[in-house]
C-alpha positions as CSV (number, residue, x, y, z in Angstrom):
1,M,25.9,22.1,13.9
2,S,25.0,23.5,10.3
3,F,22.2,21.6,8.9
4,D,20.9,21.3,5.3
5,L,17.2,21.6,5.8
6,V,15.1,23.2,9.1
7,I,11.6,22.6,9.2
8,K,10.1,25.4,11.4
9,N,6.6,26.0,13.2
10,G,5.0,22.8,12.0
11,L,3.0,20.7,14.4
12,V,5.2,17.8,14.6
13,I,3.8,14.0,15.3
14,L,6.4,12.4,17.3
15,N,6.2,8.9,19.0
16,G,4.9,10.8,22.2
17,G,2.4,12.9,20.5
18,E,2.3,15.8,18.7
19,V,4.6,18.9,19.5
20,Q,5.0,22.6,17.8
21,T,8.8,22.4,17.1
22,D,11.2,22.5,14.6
23,V,13.3,19.7,12.9
24,A,16.7,19.7,11.5
25,V,18.1,17.4,8.7
26,K,21.7,16.9,7.8
27,D,23.2,14.3,5.0
28,G,19.4,12.9,4.6
29,K,18.9,12.1,8.4
30,I,16.8,14.0,11.1
31,V,19.5,15.3,13.5
32,E,17.9,17.6,16.0
33,I,14.4,18.4,16.8
34,G,13.6,21.5,19.2
35,E,12.3,24.9,19.3
36,N,14.0,27.7,17.5
37,L,16.6,25.8,15.8
38,S,19.5,27.9,14.1
39,A,18.8,28.1,10.1
40,D,22.1,29.4,9.3
41,G,22.7,28.5,5.6
42,A,20.3,25.9,5.7
43,K,17.3,25.9,3.1
44,V,14.3,26.7,5.4
45,I,10.5,25.3,5.0
46,D,8.0,27.3,7.4
47,A,5.5,24.9,8.5
48,E,3.4,27.1,10.1
49,G,-0.4,25.8,10.0
50,L,0.7,22.6,8.6
51,V,1.1,19.0,10.2
52,V,4.3,17.4,10.1
53,S,3.9,13.5,9.9
54,P,6.6,10.9,9.1
55,G,6.4,10.0,5.2
56,M,3.9,7.6,4.4
57,I,5.3,4.1,3.7
58,D,2.4,2.6,1.7
59,A,2.8,-1.4,2.5
60,H,1.1,-2.4,-0.8
61,V,1.8,-0.8,-4.2
62,H,1.5,-2.5,-8.0
63,I,4.2,-1.3,-10.5
64,S,3.8,-3.2,-13.5
65,E,7.5,-2.3,-15.0
66,P,8.7,-4.5,-16.7
67,G,5.8,-5.3,-18.9
68,G,7.3,-8.0,-20.7
69,G,5.6,-6.6,-23.9
70,Y,2.2,-7.4,-22.4
71,R,1.6,-4.7,-20.0
72,D,4.4,-1.8,-21.1
73,E,1.4,0.9,-21.1
74,W,0.5,-0.2,-17.5
75,E,2.1,1.8,-14.6
76,G,5.6,2.6,-14.9
77,Y,8.3,3.5,-12.1
78,V,8.4,7.1,-13.0
79,T,4.8,7.7,-13.1
80,G,3.9,5.4,-10.1
81,T,6.6,7.0,-7.8
82,A,5.5,10.5,-8.9
83,G,2.0,9.6,-7.9
84,A,3.6,8.3,-4.6
85,A,5.4,11.7,-4.2
86,K,2.4,13.7,-4.7
87,G,0.4,11.5,-2.3
88,G,3.1,12.0,0.4
89,V,4.2,8.4,0.1
90,T,8.2,8.7,0.8
91,S,8.4,4.8,0.2
92,F,6.1,1.8,-0.6
93,L,6.5,-2.1,-0.6
94,E,6.2,-3.3,-4.2
95,M,4.2,-6.2,-5.1
96,P,5.8,-9.2,-7.0
97,L,3.4,-8.8,-9.7
98,N,1.7,-7.3,-12.3
99,Q,5.2,-6.8,-13.8
100,V,6.3,-9.6,-16.4
101,P,8.0,-11.6,-15.4
102,A,6.6,-11.8,-12.0
103,T,9.4,-11.5,-9.1
104,V,9.9,-15.3,-8.0
105,D,13.2,-16.0,-8.3
106,A,16.9,-13.9,-8.4
107,E,16.7,-13.8,-12.2
108,S,13.3,-12.0,-12.0
109,L,14.4,-9.7,-9.1
110,K,17.8,-8.7,-10.8
111,I,15.3,-7.9,-14.3
112,K,12.8,-5.5,-11.9
113,Y,15.9,-3.8,-10.2
114,D,17.2,-2.9,-13.5
115,A,13.8,-2.1,-14.7
116,G,13.6,0.5,-12.1
117,K,17.3,2.1,-12.1
118,G,17.3,5.6,-12.5
119,K,13.4,6.2,-12.4
120,L,12.5,6.5,-8.9
121,K,11.3,9.7,-7.2
122,S,10.3,7.6,-3.8
123,D,11.9,4.8,-2.3
124,I,11.1,1.0,-2.9
125,Y,11.3,-2.3,-0.8
126,S,10.6,-5.2,-3.1
127,Y,8.6,-8.1,-2.3
128,G,9.1,-11.6,-3.5
129,G,6.5,-14.1,-4.8
130,L,5.5,-17.3,-3.4
131,V,4.1,-19.4,-6.5
132,P,3.6,-23.2,-6.8
133,Y,7.0,-23.8,-8.5
134,T,9.1,-21.7,-6.2
135,V,8.9,-24.3,-3.3
136,N,10.9,-26.5,-5.5
137,T,13.6,-24.4,-7.3
138,G,15.1,-22.6,-4.5
139,G,13.2,-19.3,-5.4
140,I,12.2,-18.4,-1.7
141,Q,15.9,-18.7,-0.9
142,E,17.4,-16.7,-4.0
143,L,14.9,-14.0,-3.0
144,D,15.8,-13.9,0.5
145,E,19.4,-13.4,-0.4
146,G,18.3,-10.8,-3.0
147,G,17.0,-8.5,-0.5
148,V,13.4,-8.9,-0.6
149,I,11.1,-7.3,2.2
150,A,8.6,-10.2,2.4
151,Y,6.8,-12.6,0.5
152,K,3.2,-12.5,-1.3
153,A,1.1,-15.2,-2.2
154,F,-2.7,-15.4,-3.7
155,M,-5.1,-18.1,-2.3
156,S,-7.8,-16.4,-5.1
157,T,-7.3,-16.8,-8.7
158,C,-4.5,-14.7,-10.2
159,G,-2.6,-14.2,-13.3
160,D,-2.9,-14.8,-16.9
161,R,-1.9,-18.4,-17.9
162,T,-1.4,-17.3,-21.6
163,I,1.6,-15.1,-20.4
164,D,4.7,-16.8,-19.7
165,G,6.2,-15.8,-16.3
166,D,3.3,-14.1,-14.9
167,F,2.3,-14.3,-11.2
168,M,0.2,-17.6,-10.2
169,N,-1.9,-18.5,-7.0
170,V,-1.0,-21.4,-4.7
171,D,-2.4,-24.4,-4.0
172,D,-2.4,-25.7,-0.2
173,Y,0.3,-27.8,-0.6
174,S,2.7,-25.3,-2.1
175,L,1.3,-22.7,0.6
176,Y,2.3,-25.3,3.1
177,E,5.7,-26.0,2.2
178,G,6.3,-22.4,0.8
179,M,5.4,-21.0,4.6
180,K,8.2,-23.8,6.1
181,Q,10.6,-22.2,3.8
182,I,10.0,-18.4,4.5
183,A,9.8,-19.2,8.3
184,K,13.6,-20.1,8.1
185,T,14.1,-16.3,6.4
186,G,12.4,-15.0,9.5
187,K,10.5,-12.7,6.9
188,I,6.8,-12.2,6.7
189,L,4.4,-14.0,3.9
190,S,1.6,-11.8,3.2
191,I,-1.7,-13.4,1.8
192,H,-4.3,-12.5,-0.4
193,A,-7.2,-14.3,1.2
194,E,-10.4,-15.5,-1.1
195,N,-11.4,-18.7,-1.9
196,A,-10.6,-19.4,-5.4
197,E,-12.9,-22.0,-6.0
198,I,-15.9,-20.8,-4.5
199,T,-15.5,-17.3,-6.0
200,D,-14.5,-18.4,-9.2
201,R,-17.7,-20.5,-9.5
202,L,-20.2,-17.9,-8.1
203,G,-18.6,-15.4,-10.4
204,D,-19.2,-17.6,-13.7
205,I,-22.7,-18.6,-12.4
206,A,-23.6,-14.8,-12.2
207,Y,-22.0,-13.7,-15.7
208,K,-23.7,-16.7,-17.3
209,N,-27.2,-15.7,-15.4
210,G,-26.8,-12.3,-17.0
211,E,-25.4,-10.3,-14.1
212,T,-23.7,-7.2,-15.4
213,T,-23.4,-4.8,-12.0
214,L,-20.7,-4.3,-9.3
215,K,-23.5,-4.8,-6.8
216,A,-24.0,-8.4,-8.5
217,Y,-20.0,-8.5,-8.4
218,V,-19.9,-7.9,-4.7
219,E,-22.3,-10.5,-4.1
220,S,-20.7,-13.2,-5.7
221,R,-17.8,-12.8,-3.3
222,P,-19.6,-13.0,-0.2
223,V,-17.9,-12.6,3.3
224,F,-17.4,-16.1,4.3
225,T,-15.1,-16.4,1.0
226,E,-12.5,-14.2,2.6
227,V,-13.0,-15.3,6.3
228,E,-12.7,-19.3,5.2
229,P,-9.1,-18.6,3.4
230,I,-7.9,-16.2,6.8
231,N,-8.7,-19.1,9.2
232,R,-6.9,-21.6,6.8
233,A,-3.8,-19.5,6.2
234,I,-4.0,-19.0,10.1
235,E,-3.9,-22.7,10.9
236,L,-0.8,-23.1,8.6
237,A,1.1,-20.3,10.2
238,K,0.7,-22.0,13.6
239,E,1.9,-25.3,12.1
240,T,4.8,-23.5,10.2
241,G,5.6,-21.1,12.4
242,C,5.7,-18.3,9.4
243,R,5.3,-15.0,10.2
244,L,1.6,-14.1,8.5
245,H,-0.1,-11.0,7.2
246,I,-3.2,-10.6,5.7
247,V,-3.5,-8.0,3.0
248,H,-6.5,-5.6,2.3
249,V,-9.0,-7.1,4.5
250,A,-12.5,-6.0,3.8
251,C,-14.8,-7.1,6.1
252,K,-15.0,-7.0,10.2
253,E,-15.2,-10.8,10.2
254,G,-11.8,-11.4,8.7
255,I,-10.5,-8.5,11.2
256,D,-12.1,-10.4,14.1
257,A,-10.6,-13.8,13.0
258,I,-7.2,-12.4,13.1
259,T,-7.7,-10.6,16.0
260,K,-8.7,-13.9,18.1
261,A,-5.6,-15.6,16.3
262,Q,-3.5,-12.6,17.9
263,E,-5.0,-13.5,21.2
264,E,-4.1,-17.1,21.1
265,G,-0.5,-16.5,20.3
266,V,-0.2,-16.3,16.7
267,D,2.0,-14.2,14.9
268,V,-0.4,-12.5,12.6
269,T,-1.3,-9.4,11.5
270,C,-3.7,-7.2,9.0
271,E,-3.9,-4.2,6.7
272,T,-7.2,-2.6,5.2
273,C,-7.6,-0.1,2.4
274,T,-8.3,3.6,1.7
275,H,-10.8,2.4,-0.6
276,Y,-12.7,0.1,1.9
277,L,-12.9,3.2,4.5
278,Y,-14.5,5.4,2.0
279,F,-16.5,3.8,-0.7
280,E,-19.5,1.2,0.0
281,T,-21.3,-1.1,-2.1
282,D,-24.3,1.1,-3.1
283,E,-22.5,3.8,-4.8
284,L,-20.3,1.4,-6.9
285,D,-22.2,1.3,-10.1
286,A,-22.7,5.0,-10.1
287,I,-19.0,5.2,-10.2
288,G,-18.3,2.4,-12.5
289,P,-15.4,-0.4,-12.9
290,V,-12.8,2.0,-12.2
291,V,-13.6,1.3,-8.6
292,K,-13.9,-2.4,-9.0
293,C,-11.2,-4.4,-6.8
294,S,-11.1,-7.8,-4.7
295,P,-12.1,-8.2,-2.3
296,P,-14.9,-6.3,-3.2
297,I,-15.9,-3.2,-1.5
298,R,-18.7,-4.0,0.8
299,D,-21.7,-2.4,2.3
300,K,-21.8,0.9,4.4
301,S,-22.4,-1.3,7.8
302,Q,-19.1,-3.3,6.6
303,Q,-17.3,0.0,6.1
304,D,-18.5,1.6,9.6
305,A,-17.4,-1.7,11.4
306,I,-14.0,-1.8,9.9
307,W,-13.9,2.1,10.9
308,E,-14.6,1.0,14.4
309,R,-11.8,-2.0,14.5
310,V,-9.2,0.7,13.1
311,L,-9.8,3.4,15.6
312,A,-9.5,0.7,18.1
313,G,-6.1,-0.5,16.8
314,K,-7.2,-3.8,15.6
315,V,-5.8,-3.1,12.2
316,N,-2.1,-2.6,11.9
317,F,-2.1,-0.2,8.8
318,I,-3.9,1.3,6.0
319,T,-2.5,0.9,2.4
320,S,-3.6,1.9,-1.0
321,D,-3.1,-1.4,-2.9
322,H,-2.4,0.6,-6.1
323,S,-3.3,-1.6,-8.9
324,P,-3.5,0.2,-12.0
325,C,-4.4,-0.9,-15.7
326,T,-4.9,0.8,-18.9
327,P,-8.3,2.4,-19.6
328,D,-9.8,0.1,-22.0
329,L,-9.3,-2.7,-19.4
330,K,-11.5,-0.7,-17.3
331,D,-14.0,0.5,-19.7
332,K,-16.4,-2.3,-19.8
333,E,-20.3,-2.4,-19.6
334,N,-20.1,-5.5,-17.9
335,A,-18.3,-4.9,-14.6
336,F,-17.5,-9.1,-14.5
337,E,-15.2,-8.4,-17.3
338,A,-13.3,-5.1,-15.9
339,W,-10.1,-5.4,-14.4
340,G,-10.1,-5.6,-10.8
341,G,-7.8,-3.0,-9.2
342,I,-7.8,0.6,-8.0
343,S,-5.5,3.4,-8.8
344,G,-5.0,5.1,-5.1
345,V,-1.4,5.6,-4.0
346,Q,-1.7,9.5,-4.7
347,N,-4.9,9.8,-2.3
348,N,-3.7,7.8,0.8
349,V,-2.7,10.7,2.8
350,D,-5.0,13.4,2.1
351,V,-8.0,10.9,2.2
352,L,-7.2,9.3,5.3
353,F,-6.4,12.6,7.0
354,D,-9.7,13.9,6.1
355,E,-11.9,10.9,6.8
356,G,-9.7,9.8,10.1
357,V,-8.5,12.6,11.7
358,Q,-11.0,15.5,10.5
359,K,-14.3,13.6,10.5
360,R,-13.6,10.8,13.1
361,G,-11.5,12.4,15.5
362,M,-8.5,9.9,15.0
363,S,-5.3,11.1,17.3
364,L,-2.5,12.4,15.0
365,T,-0.4,9.6,16.6
366,Q,-2.6,7.0,15.4
367,F,-2.7,8.6,12.1
368,A,1.1,8.5,12.0
369,E,1.3,4.9,13.3
370,L,-1.3,3.6,10.5
371,T,0.3,5.5,7.7
372,A,4.3,4.9,8.7
373,T,5.2,3.5,12.1
374,N,3.7,0.3,12.3
375,V,4.8,-0.7,8.8
376,A,8.4,0.1,9.7
377,K,7.9,-1.8,13.0
378,L,6.2,-4.9,11.2
379,F,8.9,-5.3,8.3
380,D,11.8,-4.3,10.4
381,I,12.6,-1.1,8.7
382,E,14.7,0.5,11.1
383,E,15.7,3.7,9.0
384,K,12.1,5.1,8.5
385,G,8.5,5.3,10.2
386,S,8.9,8.0,12.8
387,I,10.4,11.4,13.3
388,E,13.3,10.6,15.3
389,V,17.0,11.6,15.7
390,G,18.8,9.2,13.6
391,K,16.1,8.1,11.2
392,D,15.8,9.0,7.4
393,A,14.5,12.7,7.0
394,D,11.0,11.6,5.5
395,F,8.0,13.8,5.9
396,V,4.8,14.7,4.5
397,L,3.6,18.0,5.3
398,I,-0.2,18.3,5.4
399,K,-2.4,21.2,5.3
400,P,-5.6,20.4,7.4
401,N,-9.2,22.0,6.5
402,S,-8.3,22.8,2.9
403,P,-10.8,21.2,0.7
404,Y,-10.2,20.6,-2.9
405,T,-11.5,18.6,-5.6
406,L,-9.5,16.1,-7.2
407,Q,-9.3,16.4,-11.1
408,T,-8.2,14.1,-13.8
409,E,-5.3,16.3,-14.6
410,D,-4.3,16.2,-11.1
411,L,-3.1,12.6,-11.4
412,E,0.5,11.5,-12.1
413,Y,-0.1,8.1,-13.0
414,R,0.6,6.9,-16.7
415,N,-3.0,6.3,-17.2
416,K,-5.0,8.9,-15.5
417,I,-8.1,6.8,-14.1
418,S,-9.2,6.7,-10.2
419,P,-12.5,6.3,-8.2
420,Y,-11.0,9.4,-6.2
421,V,-11.6,12.1,-9.6
422,G,-14.5,14.4,-9.0
423,R,-14.4,13.9,-5.0
424,E,-13.8,16.8,-2.5
425,I,-11.1,15.7,-0.3
426,G,-10.8,18.0,3.0
427,A,-7.1,18.0,3.4
428,Q,-3.8,18.4,1.1
429,V,-0.6,17.4,1.0
430,A,1.5,20.5,1.1
431,S,5.1,19.0,0.9
432,T,6.8,15.5,0.8
433,I,10.5,15.2,1.7
434,L,12.7,12.3,1.2
435,R,15.8,12.2,2.8
436,G,15.9,15.6,3.3
437,Q,15.3,16.5,-0.4
438,V,11.5,18.0,-1.6
439,I,10.0,15.5,-4.2
440,Y,6.7,17.3,-4.1
441,S,5.3,20.7,-3.0
442,L,1.9,22.4,-3.8
443,E,4.1,25.2,-5.2
444,D,6.4,23.5,-7.7
445,G,4.7,20.0,-8.1
446,V,6.4,16.8,-8.4
447,T,10.4,17.0,-8.6
448,A,12.2,16.2,-12.0
449,E,14.9,14.3,-10.3
450,F,15.0,10.7,-9.2
451,P,16.2,10.7,-5.4
452,G,14.6,7.4,-4.9
453,E,16.1,3.9,-4.5
454,F,15.8,0.3,-4.1
455,I,16.1,-0.6,-0.6
456,K,17.4,-4.5,0.2
457,K,16.6,-6.0,3.6
């Protein structure tokens, strides 16, 4: 057989472990894995000294296009997928907010697909939103028929009520009714679990008392305000039979509650984020509001405990929760007034490889599972997630032990702000390949082409 591409001499992460071998690609698919594969007529990438991992599937990314006249200068598809490509992310799951209108029915889903047409450098799977009114309008069913990968709901306060069509959080009844409807689709409901009433009130009290720091912001969202709604969502999952996933868990107690429910037979999973494994409370104010998010970044003991649970296999995967905004919304002297969201899709693979594999001894197999394989399994993405014959030829080639310091000009985002700027990261993404096409390399940068697709499920 003649091949289109052969990746030679790399340390390839397969399902059973890493192997020094070659990988051949034809028509965008992996067609052969083995030593000394013929490269006659094929493009050859010499991966000597590089780790060849499945392209990352980032399960939690926000793109704000269309902006609806309100968020037109936030992250768009061209820049967001360019950042993904540079970061080794060959595909991602896009949340149903912060675009305007939010993706909550067939019409808004079509608007989103149209907005991204011809602008994608990586592949995208789209989320649909569960908001209070969708349980009465047939929106859940329309989104299922439109090919969404899963559904998202907020138990914390979200959205801007002055913007028509913006996302909004659920009340307990709409969550219960929505979960019953989603259960019938067989798809997953992902939940942002924070107690809205308590965190809103604690934040308001702190603000009125003159608190301005990120440390005070963290204290206004204590651990129990994350754990209580996790347990409430688990009870509703038991009652409704809905597949449940808790996003961006930021505390050990939340992971433990989910693990306990799993042991009791509940279909519930969880993720954490790169920033919870990298930053900790005591350094936040020195960095500034660019590192503000919710749930907040907690103390070093929580970070250590989350790492312990990640390495023990109690967290399904790690995401960026890439949630950018314009610089003016971050540039606030009072942390309580700043937008809560971190730009991170470009620095998942390199930071996680450095912090997990190089510094903590994570196996390469687990690294691939946490960045790709487990996402594909959970969301029934049969075409991606591992390096196997017949799968999409999606790869990230990683250069180990190659420290660099991230600079502002390195960022592909529309708004070049990130808490990782100025940090030395001990590994680099050497190349990103989507269905056999190089979409980023250290030598040539991000491709000018747009080979990415919206993939419907």
